[in-house]
TORPA-105519 format. One line per 5 residues: number of its first residue (from 1); their letters; for each residue x, y, z of C-alpha. Coordinates in Angstrom, 3 decimals, decimal comma. Example, Ala and Ser with C-alpha at 12.3 -4.5 7.8 and 13.67 -1.06 7.14 Angstrom:
1	as	12,300/-4,500/7,800  13,670/-1,060/7,140
END
This chain:
1	mqafv	0,322/0,283/-0,158  2,641/2,452/1,173  4,576/1,695/-2,600  1,209/2,509/-4,530  0,951/5,469/-2,729
6	vvadl	4,546/6,525/-3,088  3,857/5,541/-6,959  1,230/7,842/-7,500  2,390/10,647/-5,640  5,592/10,311/-7,833
11	qgfap	4,214/9,067/-10,894  6,777/6,474/-11,797  8,121/3,204/-10,512  12,256/4,539/-10,548  11,372/7,405/-8,758
16	aarkl	9,627/5,838/-5,541  12,129/3,066/-5,746  14,920/5,862/-5,199  12,584/7,048/-1,992  11,658/3,939/-0,561
21	gssps	15,444/2,357/-0,788  14,290/-0,536/-3,264  14,892/-1,086/-6,856  12,188/-0,554/-9,409  11,463/-4,349/-9,775
26	avtrm	10,840/-5,110/-6,248  8,324/-1,995/-6,288  6,638/-3,193/-9,341  6,251/-6,742/-7,801  4,649/-4,652/-4,746
31	vaale	2,285/-2,755/-6,650  0,769/-6,033/-9,478  0,848/-7,767/-5,796  -1,619/-5,054/-4,346  -3,588/-5,100/-7,466
36	ehlga	-3,663/-9,106/-7,827  -5,227/-8,933/-3,780  -7,787/-6,145/-4,558  -8,741/-7,470/-8,347  -8,506/-4,105/-9,985
41	rllqr	-5,975/-2,317/-11,662  -5,052/1,114/-10,189  -2,333/2,648/-12,175  -2,098/2,461/-15,970  1,504/1,916/-17,280
46	ttrqv	3,213/3,656/-20,267  6,662/3,767/-21,504  6,726/7,201/-20,388  4,365/7,674/-17,459  1,933/5,903/-14,951
51	tltda	-1,298/7,360/-13,909  -4,207/6,258/-11,610  -7,074/4,638/-12,888  -10,730/5,317/-11,568  -10,176/2,884/-9,248
56	gsryl	-6,400/4,134/-8,261  -7,691/7,085/-7,427  -10,771/6,071/-5,048  -7,871/3,405/-3,031  -5,246/6,709/-2,796
61	erarr	-7,478/8,586/-0,832  -8,532/5,321/1,788  -5,294/4,710/1,163  -3,809/7,327/2,471  -5,982/7,777/5,808
66	iladv	-5,249/3,835/6,657  -1,451/4,735/6,309  -1,504/8,193/8,627  -3,575/6,301/11,261  -0,741/3,462/11,156
71	eeaed	1,902/5,799/11,515  -0,034/7,212/14,191  -0,487/4,399/15,993  3,324/3,124/15,700  3,933/6,794/16,949
76	avege	1,609/6,033/20,156  3,288/2,492/20,752  6,633/4,309/20,465  5,808/7,139/22,474  4,497/4,692/25,087
81	rtrpe	7,833/2,613/24,841  9,843/5,552/26,029  7,037/7,231/28,134  5,707/5,547/31,102  1,978/5,871/30,371
86	grvvi	-0,982/3,620/29,994  -2,578/0,884/32,373  -0,359/-1,355/34,191  -1,791/-4,363/36,092  0,720/-5,537/39,099
91	sapmg	0,079/-8,964/40,540  1,595/-9,590/44,343  0,745/-11,396/47,621  -1,517/-10,403/49,995  0,424/-9,566/52,720
96	fgrlh	3,977/-8,623/50,884  1,609/-6,640/48,480  -0,193/-4,570/50,922  3,114/-3,849/52,857  5,783/-3,724/50,782
101	vspvv	4,501/-3,377/47,376  1,553/-0,943/47,390  3,927/1,990/48,772  5,958/1,155/45,806  2,836/1,507/43,750
106	saflk	1,915/4,809/45,275  5,198/6,507/44,527  5,315/5,532/40,783  1,854/6,697/40,689  3,192/10,363/42,181
111	rypdv	6,144/10,140/39,481  4,512/9,386/36,364  0,638/11,217/36,192  -0,092/9,717/32,676  -0,174/5,994/34,453
116	avdlr	-2,950/4,423/36,050  -2,662/1,281/38,222  -4,513/-1,749/39,173  -2,857/-3,811/41,761  -4,531/-7,381/42,326
121	lsdrm	-3,338/-8,764/45,812  -3,772/-12,687/45,812  -1,600/-15,892/47,319  -3,635/-17,258/44,228  -0,566/-18,211/41,256
126	inlve	-2,078/-16,659/38,440  -1,213/-17,213/34,742  -0,497/-13,725/33,660  -0,888/-14,053/30,129  -4,531/-15,404/30,564
131	dgvdl	-5,238/-12,883/33,328  -3,762/-9,469/31,476  -1,385/-8,833/34,177  1,785/-6,870/33,306  4,087/-7,885/35,751
136	avrig	4,033/-10,192/39,154  6,197/-10,108/42,348  6,577/-13,374/43,256  8,695/-14,908/46,243  10,038/-18,418/45,991
141	hlpds	11,806/-20,571/43,370  10,101/-20,173/40,220  9,072/-23,076/38,131  10,331/-23,398/34,712  7,799/-20,908/32,136
146	tlvar	8,626/-18,803/29,787  8,632/-15,404/31,731  10,949/-12,838/31,987  12,532/-12,766/36,019  14,263/-10,049/37,500
151	hvgem	15,671/-10,788/40,901  14,788/-8,027/43,199  15,656/-9,339/46,938  15,503/-12,509/48,667  13,376/-13,505/51,464
156	privv	14,500/-15,934/54,698  11,757/-18,507/56,640  12,102/-17,689/60,045  11,004/-19,986/63,215  9,951/-17,035/66,242
161	aspgy	8,296/-17,247/69,910  7,051/-14,954/71,984  10,016/-14,328/75,423  6,728/-15,475/77,440  6,661/-18,716/76,057
166	lrarg	10,262/-19,243/75,569  11,076/-18,084/79,131  8,320/-20,623/80,350  9,253/-23,525/77,887  12,862/-23,038/77,061
171	eparp	14,474/-22,191/73,961  15,145/-25,113/71,181  18,789/-25,276/70,574  18,843/-28,326/67,643  15,347/-28,594/65,079
176	sdisg	14,649/-31,806/66,613  13,990/-30,052/70,157  11,036/-29,041/67,769  9,109/-32,109/68,989  9,016/-30,555/72,930
181	hdtiq	7,462/-27,314/72,109  3,650/-26,520/70,685  3,767/-25,591/67,080  1,720/-23,284/65,072  1,589/-23,816/61,472
186	fgamt	0,892/-21,543/59,061  0,623/-22,175/55,037  -1,755/-23,546/52,696  -3,720/-26,272/54,367  -2,496/-28,971/51,759
191	aaldw	0,819/-28,263/52,729  3,380/-30,627/54,694  3,405/-30,042/58,360  7,081/-30,395/58,638  9,666/-27,651/58,548
196	rfied	12,921/-27,703/56,624  16,626/-26,747/58,050  19,876/-27,132/57,575  22,430/-29,132/60,069  25,717/-30,273/59,732
201	gqeir	25,106/-29,043/55,712  22,668/-31,394/55,168  19,047/-30,537/54,981  16,538/-32,218/57,038  12,905/-32,001/57,579
206	vsssp	11,660/-31,913/60,871  7,490/-33,144/61,491  5,371/-31,208/63,942  1,959/-31,688/65,170  0,647/-28,333/65,218
211	rfttn	-1,776/-26,901/68,221  -3,239/-24,615/66,020  -3,039/-24,035/61,950  -4,382/-21,465/59,493  -3,576/-19,580/56,261
216	ssdaa	-3,475/-16,455/57,534  0,411/-15,715/58,589  -1,521/-12,288/60,741  -3,251/-15,018/62,801  -0,381/-17,255/63,145
221	vhyae	1,956/-14,412/64,447  -0,720/-12,922/66,549  -1,148/-16,363/68,626  2,705/-16,593/68,814  2,288/-12,939/70,484
226	qdggl	0,123/-14,230/72,522  2,766/-17,333/74,116  1,054/-20,102/71,695  3,920/-21,444/70,672  6,455/-21,948/67,909
231	trvma	5,821/-20,857/64,267  7,224/-20,099/61,116  6,438/-17,313/58,365  8,444/-15,357/55,925  10,980/-12,590/57,314
236	yqaae	8,737/-9,775/56,210  5,523/-11,165/57,978  6,956/-11,278/61,697  9,502/-8,361/61,131  6,988/-5,577/63,002
241	slkag	6,643/-7,839/66,163  10,198/-8,504/66,444  11,305/-5,106/66,317  8,135/-4,447/68,827  9,966/-7,292/70,860
246	rlrvv	6,928/-8,946/71,153  8,439/-12,122/69,157  12,164/-13,553/69,009  13,815/-15,488/66,676  15,014/-19,165/67,507
251	ladfa	17,185/-21,644/65,301  18,440/-18,718/63,154  21,625/-21,446/62,612  20,168/-23,488/61,515  17,565/-21,471/58,744
256	ppamp	17,478/-22,779/54,616  18,596/-20,703/52,051  16,066/-17,396/51,537  13,918/-17,875/49,166  14,340/-15,527/46,112
261	ihivy	12,078/-12,619/45,502  11,627/-11,726/41,909  9,345/-9,386/39,305  8,266/-11,491/36,593  6,583/-10,128/33,151
266	ptsrl	5,805/-12,469/29,817  8,508/-11,440/27,779  11,273/-8,971/27,825  10,671/-8,206/23,579  9,289/-4,434/23,324
271	lsakv	9,188/-3,920/27,631  6,817/-0,618/27,814  8,438/1,961/29,516  5,210/1,840/32,234  6,560/-1,930/33,384
276	rtfid	10,188/-1,063/33,076  10,024/2,451/34,820  8,085/0,318/37,878  10,735/-2,622/38,289  13,282/0,316/37,843
281	latei	11,735/2,326/41,008  10,540/-0,634/43,025  14,883/-1,334/43,423  15,191/2,607/43,512  13,291/3,012/46,640
286	sdwhf	12,759/-0,402/48,085  14,902/-2,835/50,052  13,903/-6,502/49,468  16,913/-8,365/50,807  15,395/-9,519/54,170
291	r	17,459/-10,441/56,709
END
């Protein structure tokens, strides 16, 4: 279509080829293919000049509008790649999203007035493409997938208990001591009840018989604060209670390696400015390397 418009404007295949950076024969083939596709002759060709047919004149007017729309659309996409604008959909785990992703979103909206954010907090593992999500924050080792991942932090799992409970029951010195303690199980209801540790360089699993089981980290932490026993949570989930002295970390020397935190997105090809700048801002203003 573009070749046809240039030929019509310059009234010849040779000058059109020079403008398009192609050969006259290639431009001729493109226009011939367009005519074959339309089932109509657009140009009258003589040895001395090229003129429009009636059908060509009508088609030229519409072709100009179509090409202008295409150029405008390409300019808009190019602008989005260089200037953050439009709607960005972000997914994050419920608790971590509320405490640590939401502040980044607030700063993002303040810094870039042309963007809008849809923040979806859920502990369910979603499909980014099917759910129309631009990027997601994920804690833990990623399964093999076509997603692109950027490592942005680490999250240890810790065992905590209240000072009052530890005074009454004693502090466990080794993972095997857990069997003599009350425990609080936090996690998915289908999760195994054993806790992982590293002892003498080897991974070990210690079974627990929890008195209280919940899928809410807030409930597990609250009951631990009430001298309910030992619970194992992610570090950020107990951070406020640890800082206030309501809980203490135990068995720290036996903790397994921290879980990675990633921001994942469907592809790195032609990554939009709104996704790229959110990731950059998250790493700029947030410290997600938990200890």
